[in-house]
C-alpha positions in Angstrom: 23.9 -7.2 5.8 24.5 -11.0 6.5 24.4 -11.7 9.8 27.3 -14.2 9.0 29.1 -10.4 8.7 28.2 -9.3 12.1 29.1 -12.8 13.7 32.6 -12.8 12.3 32.8 -9.3 13.7 31.9 -10.5 17.1 34.0 -13.4 16.9 37.1 -10.8 16.4 35.6 -8.7 19.1 35.7 -11.4 21.6 39.2 -12.6 20.6 40.6 -9.3 21.0 39.0 -8.7 24.3 40.1 -11.8 25.7 43.4 -10.7 25.3 42.9 -6.9 26.2 44.6 -5.7 29.6 44.4 -2.0 30.1 47.1 -0.4 32.2 46.1 3.0 32.9 42.9 5.4 33.0 43.3 6.0 29.3 43.4 2.6 28.0 40.4 1.4 30.4 38.4 4.4 29.0 39.3 3.4 25.4 38.4 -0.5 26.1 35.1 0.9 27.6 34.1 3.1 24.7 35.0 0.5 22.3 32.6 -1.9 24.1 30.0 0.6 24.1 30.0 1.6 20.6 29.8 -2.2 19.4 27.1 -3.1 21.9 25.2 -0.1 20.6 25.8 -1.2 16.9 24.5 -4.3 17.7 21.3 -3.2 19.0 20.8 -1.1 16.1 21.3 -4.3 14.2 18.8 -6.2 16.3 16.2 -3.4 15.8 16.8 -3.5 12.0 16.3 -7.3 12.1 12.6 -7.1 13.9 11.8 -3.9 11.8 11.8 -1.3 14.1 13.6 1.0 11.6 12.4 4.5 13.2 14.2 3.8 16.3 17.7 2.7 14.9 18.8 6.1 13.7 18.5 7.1 17.4 20.7 4.3 18.9 23.2 4.9 15.9 23.4 8.4 16.6 24.4 7.4 20.2 26.9 5.0 19.1 28.5 7.6 16.8 28.7 9.8 19.8 30.4 7.3 21.9 32.7 7.0 19.1 33.4 10.4 19.0 34.4 10.2 23.0 36.4 7.3 22.0 38.5 9.3 19.4 39.0 12.1 22.0 40.2 10.0 24.5 42.6 8.6 22.1 43.8 11.9 21.2 43.6 13.7 24.5 44.2 12.1 27.8 42.5 15.2 29.5 39.5 14.5 28.0 38.4 12.3 30.6 38.4 15.2 32.7 36.0 16.4 30.3 33.8 13.2 30.9 34.0 13.3 34.7 33.1 17.0 34.5 29.9 15.7 32.8 29.0 13.1 35.2 29.7 15.7 38.1 27.2 18.0 36.4 24.7 15.2 36.1 25.0 14.5 39.8 24.7 18.1 40.8 21.4 18.4 38.6 19.7 15.6 40.4 20.7 17.2 43.7 18.7 20.4 42.7 22.0 22.5 42.3 22.4 25.3 39.6 24.9 24.2 36.8 25.9 26.1 34.0 26.0 23.7 30.9 28.4 26.3 28.9 30.9 25.0 31.1 30.9 21.7 29.2 32.4 20.8 26.0 29.9 21.5 23.2 29.3 18.1 20.6 30.7 20.2 17.8 33.9 21.0 19.7 34.2 17.1 20.3 33.9 16.4 16.9 36.6 19.0 16.3 38.9 17.3 19.2 38.0 13.8 17.3 38.9 15.4 13.9 35.5 14.4 12.5 34.3 17.8 11.6 33.1 16.3 8.2 31.3 13.7 9.8 29.4 16.3 12.0 28.2 17.9 9.0 27.5 14.9 7.3 26.7 11.4 9.1 26.0 12.8 12.5 23.5 15.7 11.0 21.9 13.0 8.9 21.2 11.1 12.2 20.1 14.0 14.3 17.4 14.7 11.7 16.3 11.0 11.7 15.9 10.9 15.4 14.1 14.0 16.1 10.2 14.5 15.4 10.1 16.6 12.5 7.8 16.3 9.8 10.2 14.7 7.5 10.5 11.9 9.7 7.2 11.7 10.3 6.4 11.0 6.7 9.3 8.8 6.2 8.7 6.2 9.1 5.3 6.5 9.9 3.2 6.8 7.1 2.4 5.4 3.9 1.5 8.0 1.3 -1.3 10.1 2.6 -2.3 7.3 5.4 -0.4 7.1 9.1 0.9 3.6 9.4 1.9 1.4 12.4 4.3 -1.0 12.0 4.3 -1.1 8.0 7.2 -2.9 6.3 10.1 -0.4 6.0 12.1 0.5 2.6 14.9 -2.4 2.1 17.4 0.0 1.0 17.1 2.1 4.1 17.5 -1.2 6.3 20.6 -2.2 4.3 22.1 1.4 4.4 21.6 1.5 8.5 22.8 -2.1 8.7 26.1 -1.4 6.8 26.5 2.0 8.9 26.3 -0.1 12.1 28.7 -2.7 11.1 31.1 -0.3 9.8 30.9 2.0 12.6 31.5 -1.0 15.0 34.3 -2.0 13.1 36.1 1.3 12.9 35.7 1.9 16.8 37.2 -1.5 17.4 40.1 -0.9 14.9 41.1 2.9 16.4 40.9 1.3 20.1 42.9 -1.6 19.0 45.4 0.2 17.2 45.7 2.5 20.4 46.3 -0.5 22.8 48.7 -2.2 20.5 49.7 -5.8 19.8 46.0 -6.5 17.9 47.5 -6.7 14.1 46.1 -9.7 13.3 42.3 -8.6 14.4 42.7 -5.2 13.0 43.5 -6.6 9.5 40.4 -8.7 9.6 38.3 -5.9 11.1 39.5 -3.7 8.1 38.4 -6.2 5.7 34.8 -5.9 7.3 35.1 -2.3 7.3 35.6 -2.3 3.6 32.9 -5.0 2.9 30.4 -2.6 4.7 30.7 0.4 2.5 34.4 1.0 1.9 34.5 3.6 4.8 34.8 4.4 8.4 30.8 4.7 8.7 29.9 3.1 5.0 
């Protein structure tokens, strides 16, 4: 993925955000989540640029989870209450209080609410495998043949795939958010072109 593609996306993002004005809490959360997704995707690209491939899927998984939050907020304003509840649980745990995590929405349920069950079983499942220290990932990211390797040159196809996924996910989050906020047709058309260039789909 040419750096020029991300530069183009970033220019469109900055242009859109310079005109963005949220009028209510739902719009504010949409703007915040668009920001988080695109920032994490940029972080992933910076890791790949420095051949830190093992860490990239972990960051990309967080970006995808924030994209799911974005779509949940767009689809249901009451989802904001779920996000607030999660924060309240976190504060209670820090204070040593007992909490019941089953009261929080499961990650699968979030994908359901976002209408992204196929993504949960596909792209997300792949990123989860890449994020855990299982044998598959130990061999894939930290070995060459039978030997343990520190800092070996990663597979170029893997880098290209992760680059495309990062750009496509950032473009998708911006498209969905800007559609919800309205009056960004010009930026959306440009982002859709980048989305197609990165792989022809929402996540390449």
